[in-house]
C-alpha positions in Angstrom: 1.3 2.0 16.3 0.2 -0.5 13.7 -0.9 -3.2 16.0 -0.2 -4.7 19.4 0.0 -8.4 20.5 -2.8 -9.8 22.6 -2.5 -9.0 26.2 -0.4 -5.8 25.7 -1.9 -2.9 27.7 -3.0 -0.5 24.9 -2.3 3.2 24.7 -4.4 5.7 22.7 -1.9 5.9 19.8 -1.4 2.2 19.6 -3.2 -0.5 17.5 -4.5 2.0 14.9 -4.1 0.2 11.6 -7.1 0.9 9.3 -7.6 -2.5 7.6 -10.8 -3.5 5.7 -12.0 0.1 5.5 -12.1 3.1 3.2 -9.1 4.5 5.1 -6.7 1.6 4.5 -4.7 3.5 1.9 -4.7 7.1 3.4 -4.0 5.8 6.9 -1.0 3.8 5.8 0.3 6.7 3.6 0.2 9.0 6.7 2.0 6.2 8.7 4.7 6.0 6.0 5.2 9.7 6.0 5.4 9.9 9.8 7.8 7.0 9.9 10.0 8.5 7.2 10.1 11.8 9.0 11.0 10.0 12.3 14.0 8.3 10.6 15.1 11.6 9.1 15.2 13.2 12.6 17.0 10.2 14.2 19.5 10.0 11.4 20.0 13.8 11.0 19.4 13.4 7.3 16.6 15.4 5.7 17.1 13.7 2.4 16.6 10.1 3.5 13.6 8.4 1.9 11.9 5.0 2.0 12.5 2.7 -1.0 9.7 0.5 -2.4 9.7 -3.1 -3.3 8.2 -3.6 -6.7 7.7 -7.3 -6.5 5.4 -7.3 -9.6 8.1 -6.0 -12.0 8.2 -8.4 -15.0 11.5 -7.0 -16.2 13.3 -8.0 -13.0 13.8 -11.8 -12.6 14.4 -11.4 -8.9 11.5 -9.1 -8.2 9.4 -11.7 -6.4 12.3 -12.6 -4.1 12.9 -10.6 -0.9 15.4 -7.9 -1.7 19.0 -9.1 -1.4 19.6 -6.7 1.5 17.0 -8.7 3.6 18.2 -12.2 2.7 21.8 -12.3 4.0 22.4 -12.9 7.7 25.6 -10.8 7.8 27.0 -7.8 6.0 30.4 -6.3 5.7 31.0 -3.0 7.5 34.5 -1.4 7.5 35.9 -4.8 6.4 34.3 -6.8 9.1 31.3 -9.2 9.0 28.6 -8.0 11.3 25.0 -9.3 11.9 22.6 -7.8 9.3 19.7 -6.1 11.2 17.5 -6.4 8.1 17.7 -10.2 8.2 15.0 -12.4 9.9 15.3 -16.2 9.6 11.6 -16.7 10.2 10.6 -15.0 6.9 10.0 -16.9 3.6 12.5 -15.5 1.0 10.2 -16.2 -1.9 9.7 -16.1 -4.7 6.2 -14.8 -4.0 3.5 -16.7 -6.0 2.7 -14.9 -9.2 -1.0 -14.9 -8.5 -0.4 -13.2 -5.2 1.4 -10.3 -6.7 -0.7 -9.9 -9.8 -1.7 -6.2 -9.8 -3.8 -6.2 -12.9 -7.2 -7.2 -11.2 -6.9 -4.4 -8.6 -5.9 -1.7 -11.1 -8.6 -2.8 -13.5 -11.3 -1.7 -11.0 -12.2 1.9 -12.0 -13.9 2.9 -8.8 -12.1 3.7 -5.6 -15.1 2.7 -3.5 -17.5 -0.1 -4.4 -20.8 -1.2 -3.1 -22.5 -4.6 -2.7 -21.5 -7.2 -3.9 -18.5 -5.5 -5.5 -15.7 -3.8 -3.8 -13.6 -0.9 -5.1 -9.9 -0.4 -5.6 -9.6 1.2 -2.2 -12.5 -0.1 -0.3 -16.2 -0.5 0.0 -19.1 1.4 1.4 -19.4 -1.1 4.2 -16.4 -1.4 6.6 -14.7 -4.7 7.4 -14.4 -5.7 3.7 -11.0 -5.6 1.9 -10.6 -3.3 -1.1 -9.1 -4.9 -4.2 -5.6 -3.7 -3.7 -5.7 -4.5 0.0 -6.7 -8.0 -0.8 -4.2 -8.6 -3.6 -1.3 -8.0 -3.5 -1.3 -6.5 0.0 -2.7 -9.3 2.2 -1.1 -12.1 0.2 2.4 -10.6 0.4 2.0 -10.3 4.2 1.0 -14.0 4.5 3.5 -15.3 2.0 6.5 -13.6 3.8 5.3 -15.0 7.1 7.2 -14.3 10.4 6.4 -11.0 11.9 4.7 -9.9 8.7 1.9 -12.5 9.1 0.0 -10.7 11.8 -1.0 -7.0 12.0 0.0 -7.1 15.6 3.7 -7.5 14.7 4.0 -6.6 11.0 5.3 -3.1 11.7 8.3 -4.6 13.5 9.7 -6.1 10.4 11.6 -3.6 8.2 10.3 -5.2 5.0 6.9 -3.9 6.1 7.9 -0.4 5.0 9.1 -1.4 1.6 5.9 -3.4 1.0 3.7 -0.6 2.1 5.6 2.0 0.1 4.8 -0.1 -3.0 1.1 -0.4 -2.0 1.1 3.4 -1.7 2.8 3.7 -5.1 0.1 1.5 -6.6 -2.5 4.0 -5.4 -0.7 6.6 -7.5 -0.5 4.2 -10.4 -4.3 3.7 -10.1 -4.9 7.5 -10.0 -2.9 7.9 -13.2 -5.1 5.5 -15.1 -7.7 6.9 -17.5 -11.2 6.3 -16.0 -10.3 6.0 -12.4 -13.1 7.4 -10.2 -12.1 8.9 -6.8 -14.4 8.7 -3.9 -14.8 12.5 -4.1 -15.5 12.6 -7.9 -19.2 13.1 -9.0 -20.9 9.8 -8.4 -17.8 8.4 -6.6 -19.5 7.9 -3.3 -22.4 9.0 -1.1 -22.5 12.4 0.6 -22.0 10.6 3.9 -18.9 8.8 2.7 -17.4 11.9 1.1 -17.9 13.8 4.4 -16.3 11.0 6.3 -13.4 11.0 3.9 -12.7 14.7 3.8 -12.9 15.1 7.6 -10.5 12.3 8.4 -7.5 13.1 10.6 -4.6 10.7 11.2 -2.3 11.1 14.2 0.8 9.4 15.4 3.4 9.5 18.1 3.1 11.1 21.5 -0.4 11.5 22.8 0.6 14.8 24.4 2.1 16.2 21.2 1.0 14.1 18.2 1.9 14.4 14.6 -1.3 15.0 12.7 -2.2 14.6 9.0 -5.4 15.9 7.4 -6.9 14.2 4.3 -5.9 17.2 2.2 -2.3 16.5 3.2 -2.4 12.8 2.5 -4.1 13.0 -0.9 -1.5 15.4 -2.4 2.0 14.0 -2.5 3.3 17.5 -3.2 1.9 18.8 0.1 4.3 19.9 2.8 3.4 16.9 5.0 4.1 14.4 2.2 6.7 16.0 0.0 7.7 13.0 -2.0 7.2 11.3 -5.4 7.9 7.8 -6.8 10.7 7.0 -9.1 8.2 5.4 -11.5 4.4 4.9 -11.7 4.6 3.5 -15.2 3.1 0.1 -15.9 4.6 -2.6 -18.1 3.1 -2.5 -21.6 1.3 -5.9 -21.2 -0.3 -4.8 -17.9 -1.3 -1.4 -19.2 -3.0 -3.0 -22.3 -4.8 -5.6 -20.2 -6.2 -2.9 -17.8 -7.2 -0.6 -20.6 -9.1 -3.4 -22.4 -10.8 -4.5 -19.2 -11.9 -0.9 -18.5 -13.4 -0.4 -22.0 -17.2 0.0 -21.7 -19.3 -2.4 -23.6 -21.1 -0.6 -26.5 -24.8 -0.5 -26.1 -26.4 -2.9 -28.5 -23.0 -3.7 -30.0 -20.6 -6.6 -29.8 -21.3 -10.2 -30.5 -19.7 -12.6 -32.9 -19.3 -11.8 -36.6 -21.6 -13.8 -38.9 -20.3 -15.7 -42.0 
């Protein structure tokens, strides 16, 4: 669904990933919801939910390492050591470089969609350019982990993909919670053409004959029936919150400058 290796005969529902576009965040959110619902059906557990990997947590000294569940080749089940299906020896365990998981620059951007030469938090008015959060930390985490994660064609096959993207989705909620964030659909947030594109978007997954579909209204509202989840925390560390608030403060007209003796 996310991507297919070169030479693989495509199907209509395959190779859909919306990268370097306005729909990077909403498409992947719908993908997460569909995947989570699929796991619930297969497991027979309506309460199962995806965890997120908060690799930028300054209060956790191991945050930038792969979660422990993904680093060990075996695990103990009923007293016996068995292969760990979450382990992949081709991955880099970390720690992820600090500059690659710095979320402050992306969250500092007040506009969801940018123009030229700037990009917004979520994208730009010209496709094929990465939005701020897609660039850092999203892209760098994929590259730093390596293995299956390094290519969009295979990334969805690595279970760490889901924890990474759950965190990117969480950062969208963090951004929305910040004072001064301008959604694409807010007054002045985007052109009428882009707003129409955004509001009419439909995401679909699964069987071509009986697909699961998600409208933009479903995706934008986490309390909607199709989403129905919330994050344990969208709070920022105090230092990050202060840095973002300071960077977002508008420069007073005619003010500022250095004090004179």
